C-alpha positions in Angstrom: 109.6 68.4 122.3 109.7 70.0 125.8 111.5 73.3 126.5 113.4 74.2 129.6 111.3 76.5 131.8 114.4 78.5 132.6 116.1 79.2 129.3 113.4 77.9 126.9 116.0 75.7 125.2 114.8 72.5 123.7 115.1 69.4 125.8 115.3 65.9 124.4 113.2 63.9 126.9 115.3 63.5 130.0 118.6 63.2 128.1 120.0 66.7 128.2 123.3 68.3 129.2 123.1 72.0 129.6 125.7 74.6 128.8 123.4 77.4 129.9 124.7 79.2 133.0 121.1 80.0 134.0 120.2 76.3 133.9 123.2 75.2 135.8 122.3 77.5 138.7 118.7 76.6 138.7 118.5 73.1 137.3 116.4 71.9 140.2 113.5 73.9 138.7 113.7 71.7 135.6 113.9 68.2 137.0 110.3 67.5 138.1 109.2 64.2 136.7 112.5 63.5 134.9 114.2 60.1 135.2 117.6 61.7 134.9 118.8 65.0 136.3 120.3 67.3 133.6 123.9 68.4 134.3 126.6 70.5 132.6 130.3 70.1 132.9 132.6 72.9 131.7 136.1 71.7 131.1 139.1 73.9 130.0 140.3 72.7 126.6 143.5 74.8 126.8 145.5 72.3 128.8 145.3 68.8 127.3 146.6 66.8 130.3 144.5 68.6 132.8 141.5 68.3 130.5 142.0 64.5 130.3 142.3 64.2 134.1 139.1 66.2 134.6 137.2 64.2 132.0 138.5 60.9 133.4 137.3 62.0 136.9 133.9 62.9 135.6 133.7 59.6 133.6 134.3 57.6 136.8 131.0 58.8 138.2 129.1 59.5 135.0 130.1 57.0 132.2 126.9 57.7 130.3 126.1 61.0 128.7 123.9 61.7 125.8 125.0 65.1 124.4 128.5 66.5 123.9 129.0 70.1 123.0 132.5 70.9 121.8 133.0 74.7 121.9 136.5 75.8 122.4 137.6 79.5 122.2 139.6 80.5 119.2 143.3 81.2 119.0 144.5 84.8 118.8 144.1 86.6 115.5 147.0 87.3 113.1 148.3 86.6 109.7 149.1 83.0 108.9 152.7 83.7 107.8 153.4 85.3 111.2 152.1 82.4 113.3 154.5 80.3 115.3 154.3 76.5 115.2 153.2 76.4 118.8 150.2 78.5 117.9 149.1 75.8 115.6 149.9 73.0 118.0 148.0 74.7 120.9 145.0 75.4 118.7 144.8 71.9 117.3 145.2 70.5 120.8 142.4 72.6 122.3 140.0 71.9 119.4 140.7 68.6 117.8 142.5 66.5 120.5 140.2 67.4 123.3 137.1 66.9 121.2 138.4 63.6 120.0 139.2 62.5 123.6 135.6 63.3 124.7 134.2 61.3 121.7 136.4 58.3 122.4 135.3 58.3 126.0 131.6 58.8 125.7 130.4 57.5 122.3 130.5 53.8 123.3 127.8 54.7 126.0 125.8 56.6 123.4 125.9 53.6 121.1 124.8 51.3 124.0 121.8 53.6 124.6 121.1 54.0 120.9 121.0 57.7 121.5 123.6 60.5 121.4 124.5 63.8 119.9 127.7 65.6 119.3 127.5 69.3 118.6 130.6 71.0 117.4 130.6 74.7 117.5 133.2 75.8 115.0 133.1 78.9 112.9 131.8 80.3 109.6 135.4 80.3 108.5 135.0 76.7 107.4 133.0 78.1 104.5 135.1 81.1 103.8 138.4 81.9 105.6 138.3 85.1 107.6 141.2 87.6 106.9 143.5 88.0 109.9 142.6 84.7 111.5 145.2 82.4 109.9 145.6 79.8 112.8 141.9 79.9 113.6 140.8 79.3 110.0 143.2 76.4 109.7 142.2 74.8 113.0 138.5 75.2 112.3 138.8 73.5 108.9 140.6 70.6 110.6 137.8 70.4 113.1 135.2 70.4 110.4 137.0 67.6 108.5 137.2 65.6 111.7 133.5 66.1 112.3 132.5 65.0 108.8 134.8 62.0 109.0 133.3 61.1 112.4 129.8 61.1 110.9 130.7 58.4 108.3 
């Protein structure tokens, strides 16, 4: 395995997509001898329709990617009994719906290349709920169940 000379992150041959801000600013230092130039795309998961438009636009020019990192910020804290329905709806949308849209869009290309990775950054609350994070705990469990089901 090679490591990125900028952030020391592990690279999988030339098939890497970076989230690292340092790498995005200086990616040209990493690309010597690579067949493919690594790139990162940050998309806002909080607005589903805008997210889909951004992903669709990216897809037009880059239909083949090898690594998806799903990492959406959590909803605000609070007791589950005090949570409004919209809080659940928004959290599920930004975690599950957006991640699912990315997978539907890009996994066919991963399969055609016989290579791909999906990394879901979730939370330790999938093992043990965290007090005061009712909506977050619920949403993260849904994301974990989706991830496990996707792996079947």
